C-alpha positions in Angstrom: 12.3 13.5 28.9 13.2 10.9 26.2 9.9 9.4 25.0 7.6 12.2 26.0 4.2 11.6 24.3 2.0 14.4 23.2 -1.6 13.8 24.0 -4.7 15.3 22.5 -7.8 15.6 24.7 -11.1 16.1 23.0 -13.3 16.1 26.1 -14.0 12.4 25.6 -11.0 10.1 25.1 -7.3 11.0 25.5 -5.2 9.6 22.8 -1.5 9.9 22.0 -1.1 12.2 19.0 0.9 9.5 17.2 -1.3 6.6 18.2 -1.9 5.5 14.6 1.3 6.8 13.1 2.2 4.8 10.0 -1.1 2.9 9.9 -3.4 2.9 7.0 -7.2 2.9 7.5 -9.9 2.2 4.9 -13.3 3.8 5.7 -16.2 2.9 3.5 -18.9 5.6 3.3 -15.9 7.7 4.3 -16.9 11.0 2.5 -19.7 12.1 4.8 -21.2 11.8 8.3 -19.8 9.1 10.6 -17.3 7.9 8.0 -15.8 11.3 7.6 -15.7 11.9 11.4 -13.8 8.6 11.8 -11.4 9.2 8.9 -10.6 12.7 10.3 -10.0 11.3 13.7 -7.6 8.7 12.4 -5.7 11.3 10.4 -5.3 13.5 13.4 -3.6 10.6 15.1 -1.2 10.0 12.3 -2.9 7.4 10.1 -3.2 7.5 6.3 -6.8 7.3 5.3 -8.6 5.7 2.3 -12.0 7.1 1.7 -14.3 4.8 -0.3 -17.7 5.8 -1.6 -19.9 5.5 -4.6 -20.1 9.3 -4.8 -17.1 11.1 -6.3 -18.6 14.3 -5.1 -18.7 13.0 -1.5 -15.2 11.8 -1.8 -13.9 15.1 -3.0 -15.6 17.0 -0.2 -14.4 14.4 2.3 -10.8 14.6 1.3 -10.9 18.4 1.4 -12.3 18.2 5.0 -9.7 15.8 6.1 -6.9 17.9 4.6 -8.3 21.0 6.2 -8.1 19.4 9.6 -4.7 17.7 9.0 -2.9 19.4 6.1 -0.1 16.8 6.0 -2.4 13.7 6.1 -2.1 11.0 3.6 -5.5 10.7 1.9 -6.6 8.5 -1.0 -10.1 8.5 -2.5 -11.4 5.6 -4.4 -14.9 5.5 -6.0 -16.2 2.1 -4.8 -19.5 0.3 -4.8 -19.2 -2.1 -1.9 -21.9 -4.3 -3.5 -19.4 -5.2 -6.3 -16.6 -7.5 -5.3 -14.5 -6.3 -8.2 -14.8 -2.7 -7.1 -13.8 -3.7 -3.5 -10.8 -5.7 -4.7 -9.7 -2.7 -6.9 -10.0 -0.3 -3.9 -8.0 -2.5 -1.6 -5.3 -2.9 -4.3 -5.1 0.8 -4.8 -4.8 1.4 -1.0 -2.0 -1.2 -0.7 -0.2 0.3 -3.7 -0.4 3.8 -2.4 0.5 3.2 1.3 2.1 -0.2 1.3 -0.1 -1.9 3.9 -3.6 -1.9 5.3 -4.0 -2.0 9.0 -7.6 -0.9 9.7 -10.9 -1.4 8.0 -14.1 0.4 9.0 -17.3 -1.1 7.4 -19.4 2.0 7.5 -21.2 2.1 4.2 -25.0 1.7 4.8 -28.4 2.2 3.4 -31.7 2.4 5.3 -35.2 3.8 5.1 -38.4 3.2 7.1 -40.8 0.8 5.6 -43.4 -1.7 6.9 -42.4 -5.3 6.1 -45.5 -6.0 4.2 -44.8 -3.0 1.9 -41.2 -3.7 1.4 -40.3 -4.7 -2.2 -37.7 -7.3 -3.1 -35.6 -4.5 -4.6 -35.9 -2.5 -1.4 -34.8 -5.6 0.7 -32.0 -6.4 -1.6 -30.7 -2.9 -1.8 -30.1 -2.7 1.9 -28.9 -6.3 2.3 -26.4 -5.8 -0.6 -24.8 -2.7 0.8 -24.8 -3.5 4.5 -24.3 -7.3 4.7 -22.8 -8.3 1.4 -20.7 -5.1 1.2 -19.3 -5.6 4.7 -18.3 -9.2 3.9 -16.7 -8.3 0.5 -14.6 -5.6 2.2 -13.8 -7.8 5.2 -12.7 -10.6 2.9 -10.6 -8.5 0.7 -8.8 -6.6 3.5 -8.6 -9.8 5.6 -6.8 -11.6 2.7 -4.3 -8.7 2.5 -3.7 -8.7 6.3 -3.2 -12.5 6.4 -0.8 -12.4 3.5 1.2 -9.5 5.1 1.4 -11.3 8.4 1.2 -8.1 10.6 -2.3 -8.5 11.9 -4.8 -5.6 11.9 -8.2 -4.5 13.1 -11.7 -4.2 11.6 -14.8 -2.5 13.0 -18.3 -2.7 11.5 -20.9 -0.1 12.3 -24.1 -1.8 13.2 -27.2 -0.8 15.3 -28.8 -1.9 18.5 -31.9 -3.1 16.6 -29.7 -5.9 15.3 -30.6 -7.7 18.5 -33.7 -5.9 19.6 -35.5 -5.4 16.3 -37.3 -2.2 15.4 -40.5 -1.6 13.5 -40.0 -0.4 10.0 -36.4 -1.7 9.7 -36.7 -5.4 8.9 -34.2 -5.1 6.0 -31.7 -3.1 8.0 -32.1 -5.1 11.2 -31.6 -8.4 9.3 -28.6 -7.0 7.5 -26.9 -5.6 10.6 -27.7 -8.8 12.6 -25.9 -10.6 9.9 -22.9 -8.3 10.2 -22.8 -8.9 13.9 -22.7 -12.6 13.4 -20.0 -12.1 10.8 -18.0 -10.0 13.3 -18.1 -12.8 15.9 -17.3 -15.5 13.4 -14.3 -13.7 11.8 -13.0 -12.8 15.3 -12.6 -16.5 16.0 -11.3 -17.4 12.6 -8.8 -14.6 12.3 -7.5 -14.4 15.8 -4.6 -16.7 14.9 -3.6 -14.1 12.3 -3.6 -11.3 14.9 -6.6 -9.7 13.3 -9.2 -8.3 15.7 -12.8 -7.9 14.5 -15.3 -5.8 16.4 -18.4 -3.7 15.9 -19.9 -0.5 17.2 -23.6 0.1 17.6 -24.5 3.8 17.6 -27.7 5.2 19.0 -29.4 8.4 17.7 -26.5 10.5 16.3 -26.5 14.1 15.0 -26.0 13.4 11.3 -27.8 15.3 8.5 -27.9 12.3 6.2 -29.5 9.9 8.7 -31.9 12.6 10.0 -33.2 13.3 6.5 -33.8 9.6 5.8 -35.2 8.5 9.2 -36.3 11.4 11.3 -37.8 14.0 9.0 -39.8 16.0 11.6 -39.1 18.0 14.7 -41.7 15.9 16.5 -39.9 12.7 15.7 -36.6 14.1 16.9 -38.2 15.2 20.2 -39.8 11.8 20.8 -36.5 10.0 20.1 -34.6 12.4 22.4 -37.1 11.6 25.2 -36.3 7.9 24.8 -32.6 8.4 25.4 -31.8 8.2 29.2 -29.0 10.8 28.7 -31.7 13.0 27.0 -29.5 14.0 24.1 -28.3 12.7 20.7 -24.7 11.5 20.2 -22.1 13.4 18.2 -20.2 11.8 15.3 -17.0 12.6 17.1 -18.1 10.4 20.0 -18.5 7.4 17.6 -15.1 8.2 16.1 -13.6 8.1 19.6 -15.2 4.8 20.4 -14.0 3.3 17.1 -10.5 4.7 17.6 -10.3 2.9 20.9 -11.3 -0.4 19.3 -8.7 -0.1 16.5 -5.9 1.0 18.8 -3.4 -1.1 20.8 -5.3 0.0 23.9 -8.0 -2.6 23.1 -5.6 -5.3 22.2 -7.5 -8.0 24.2 -10.9 -7.1 22.7 -12.2 -9.1 19.7 -15.6 -10.4 18.6 -17.4 -7.7 20.7 -19.9 -4.9 20.0 -19.5 -1.6 21.8 -22.8 0.1 22.2 -22.7 4.0 22.1 -26.3 5.0 22.5 -26.7 7.0 25.7 -28.4 4.0 27.3 -31.3 3.9 24.8 -31.7 0.2 24.2 -31.5 -0.8 27.9 -34.1 1.8 28.8 -36.9 0.3 26.6 -38.7 -1.7 29.3 -42.3 -1.2 30.5 -41.1 1.2 33.3 -39.0 3.4 31.0 -41.4 6.3 31.8 -39.9 6.5 35.3 -36.6 7.9 33.9 
């Protein structure tokens, strides 16, 4: 029976339990929500995880949650403001010192709120642009430099949104930022392919996440209207995004780079004038 693999089936993807063994993954915004779901998934598949967040409280709770799911997981928490290049460089250095190498980067840190463009202040605009676009670049640059120097390749995934290419009322700041991240993803995929670094993105649709719901969908009526817009007539789960991202950072997607995987229940393609027929 030699190289018998043990597989874990979650009802979505089936992955070898040692799929990411020996790998180290950095997850920004890793203490809560989607970030925590991804970090926990990576840990269950054998990876060391580095949780980066501005909130020490979120980091502590996130590390505890990962350890509860995978008691022997390697977990490092680093208080990091992705808007500050020095913070990012320090976080990457700490990860490399702790685990020896960095193989995966997930640009998940984000900020968003609903606001009409004419009412959006320069501070509001810059707040989102600095976290989403600038922060994703600072992290990609720092980790990319490490991967290039190490010579072993790697994989990065940025969390964007479908309104990066469709637009959406009230999100001019976030749509512009995530469109920039999408362009960055495609550009870095071309530039870094020769270094065996794959660069992709995932665009989630409506996801069951307390943090996002509080910021963007504060009423039951809003939730019901959004649910009706989803062809699958349900919201996604954080674990489903974690599965999609795991696929993209794994060897199973070794010929995919510069792409954006949409995980939204068909929402963005069901927006046409005859959407009511669904």
